[in-house]
N, C-alpha and C positions, 0 to 999 in steps of 0.2 A: 504494500500500500504506500502511496505517497500522500502524506498529510498536507494540511494547508500551510502554504508559505507565509511566514510572518515577517513583516518589516519592523525591525527593532528601531525605535526612535534614536536618532543621533543626539549626542550631548554637545551643545554649542561650546566652541572653544576647547574641546577635548578630543583626543584621538580614540577614546573608548568610553563606554558608558558604565557608570556606577550609580546605583540607586537603592534607596531604602523604601520598601513597600509597607504600607500600613494595613492593607487588606489582603485576603487570600488571593491566590493566583489570578491576575487579571486575564491572562491568556489560558483559561481553563478549557482548552480543547486540544486535540491531537494536532501538533504543529511542529514545524522545524524552521530554522533560519541559518544563514551562512555564518553568523557570528558564533563563536565559542561562548558557552554560558557556564558561569560558576555561581551556584546559588546556595545560600545558608538559611535554613529555616529557624527562626527564633521561637516560633510557637506553631501550634496546629498539628494536624495529623490527617492521614487519608491514604489513598492508593496512588502509587507511583508507576508510571509507564515510561520506560526508556528503551527504545527499540522494541525487542520482543521480550524484555524482562518486565515482570509485574511483581511488585512487593509493596509492603506498607512503608510509609515515610512518617517521620515524627520530628518533634522539636530537636534541634541541634544537628540534624542531618546536613551534610554538605555534599553536593553532587557536582561533578565537572562533566558537562555535556559537550561533545565534539561538534564541529561544524557539520550542519546538515543532518544530524541525528534526530529523528522524531522523538518527542517527549511530551508528557502530559501529567500534571498533578491534579488529581480529583480530591477535593477536600471532603472530609466527613460532613454529614448533614448538620452537626452541631457547630460547624465552623462557618456556616453560611451567614451568620449575623456576627461579624467580627468585632472584637474589642479594638477600636482604633487608637486607644491610648497606648498600646504596645506595638512595636514594630513586628511585622509578620515575617519578612525575609529581606536579606541583602542580596542583590543580584548584580553581577558584573557581566557585561557583554563586550567582546572584542573580536575584531576581524582577524583571521589567521595571519594576514600580512599587513596589519596596521603599522608595524614597525619597519616596513619595507620588504620588498620581495626577496632579498638575499639574507636577511638577518638570521633566520633559522638555519641557513646553510653554513653559517660560520661554525668551525670545529668546536668552539667553546659552548655553543648552544645546542649541540647534538642531544644531550639529555632532555632539554626542554622540547625539542622537536619530537622526540620519542614519546614524551608524556602526551602531547597533543594528538599523536597518532593513536595512542591507547584510548584517549578520550573519545575516539570515534565509536567506541562501544559503551561509553559512559563509565565514570569512576565514582564510587561511593566511598568517601574518606572515613577513617575510623581512628580511634585511639589518640595518641599524642599528636599525630599529624593533623587530625581534625581540629584539635584545640589550637595548634599553632596557626593554621590557616584561618580559623575563626578570628583570632586576634589581628591578623594582618588585614582581613576583610573589614574589620572595624576601623583600623588605621587608615585604609585607603579611602574611606568615606570622606575624610577631612584633609586628605593629602592634596598638595598643589604642585604644579611644575613637574620637574623630572622625578620627584618623589613618587608620583602616581605610577609611572612606568617601572621604577625600581621596585616598588612594593609588589606589583603584579608579577614581575620576574622572580622575586623572592618566593612568592607562593608556588609558582611552577617549579622552581629549583628545589623547594622542600619536597614537593610531591615526587619529583624525579629521583630523589635520594631515599625514598621511603618505600616500604612494602605494605603500609597500613591503608590499603584501599582494596575494594572489590570491583572487578570488572562486571558490568551489568549485562549488556546485550550479548547474545551469542555471536561467535565469529561468522556464522553463516547467515546472519540477518541481512536481508536485501532491502534497499531503500529506494531504488530507482524505478518506481512503478507509476502507474497512471495518476495524474492529478485528479481525475474524475472520481477516484475512490474516496477522497477525503470526507465528504459529507456522509457517505454510506457507512464508513468505518466509525465516524463519530456517533452516528445514530445507534450502531450496534453497541459500542462501548457504553454510551449513556444509558441506553435501555437496560443493559445487563447490570450496570452499577446501581440502578434504581430498583431492580426486581430480583436480584440474586437470592434474596431471603426465601423465596418460594421456588417451586418447580417452574422452569422455563422450557417449554417444549420446542422441538426443532422447527415445527411449523410456525410457531409464534415468532421466533427470532428471525426466521427466513422471511416472514411477512414484513418485519421491520426493515429488512434489507431490500425488500421489493423483489424477492426471488423465490423460486420453488426450493424445497428442502435439499434435494440432491445437488442442485447448482450452488446453493449457499454453502454446503459442506466443502465443495471443491474450491469455491471462491475464498472462503475464510482461511483454509489451510494454505492456499497458494500465496495469500497476502501476508499472513502472520507467521507461517512456519509451524503452527500448532492447530489442533482441532478445536472446534468451539467448546466441546465438553472439557478439554484440558484448560482452556482459557477460563471458563466458568468455575472450574474446580479451584484454580489458583486464586481467583477473586474471593471465593468462599473461605479458603484456608487463610488468606490474608486478613479477612474480617474476623475469623475465629482467633487469630493471634491478638488482634486488638482487644477482643473480649477477655482473653486470658490475662492480659496485662492490666485492664482497666476495671473489670468487674469480678466480684467474688461470687461467682455462680458455678454450679456443677458443670463438669465436662459434658454430661449428657444434654443439659439445657442449652449450652452454647453451641453444641453440635447442631441442634435443630434451628436455633436462631440464626446460624450461619447459612442455612439453606440445605444442609445435608439431611437426607431422609432416612439414612441407615447409620447406626452408631459404629458398627465394625468398619464400614466403608470410610467413615470420617477418620477413624484412627489410621487406617492404611494410607489414605490420601494425605493426611496431615504429615505423617512421617516421611512420605515420599518427597514432599515439597521442602520441609524444614530440616529433615534429618533427625528429628526428635519426636517423642510421643508428646501429646498435649500436656500430660502431667510434668514431664521433664522440662518442657518449654516454660511452663509457669514457674517451676521451682528455680530455673536458671534466671528468670527475670526478677523474682523476689530477692534472690541473692545479690543482685546488682543494686538494689534500692539504696543501701547505705552509701555506696559510691556515687550514685546519681544525686542524692541529696547533698553530698559534700561539694559538688561542682559549683 
């Protein structure tokens, strides 16, 4: 699928854009742009799509999205009425060649060039690297003159020397498909995210796409690299992770609230996606709470 091309507003008198958003994602649809994006979420939570990767996002996440890589952050329903007194995210956009066509070809900049190549799959930062980059993103908001470019380079240099990040989209993800798919894919995504709590029939979602079921199955697999049932299962597992972290309810109850109709199937699917049982996932999260509160 090729998502909607987004024109990123340019910053007057600056070579790249840095902004502090007070509301959840203004561009909350499946989109891409030629600019590289670095985003730090200060609050909120929801579902993150980067290429063919689907997972939960939350406060303190930092993601580096490469040029032309489709992405989309869908906020949870309780984030639709935002608290404008607190910043939602810091976002940096810069063109791959804003510093000149030969800058990245300099021998000294080879590690930075390699980071931007890896960002073509999307990078989710973690650990000390995330904390260091968060500090520099706060600094760059108020930087002027050459200090803006130096701070951006410092962030990319830090990432290049670290292994504390996760590659998001798969190596085989294809991006160069028809522009006409954008609205159809957005309709499929939005309908699924609004109705995954209950059973969604193949006929139902095919109708949303304006197709017959057999054609829809082939279409969705060819555009996303996964079946619709796999996509729906990943959405449900992501939501169950949210419930495990945020609500003190039984595993069986959250199974059904996440849209799974069978408890044993839920256990199997959850472990396939996360690598852990629901109980282990909850215990691991609880064990991190003292460290989280200390930050």
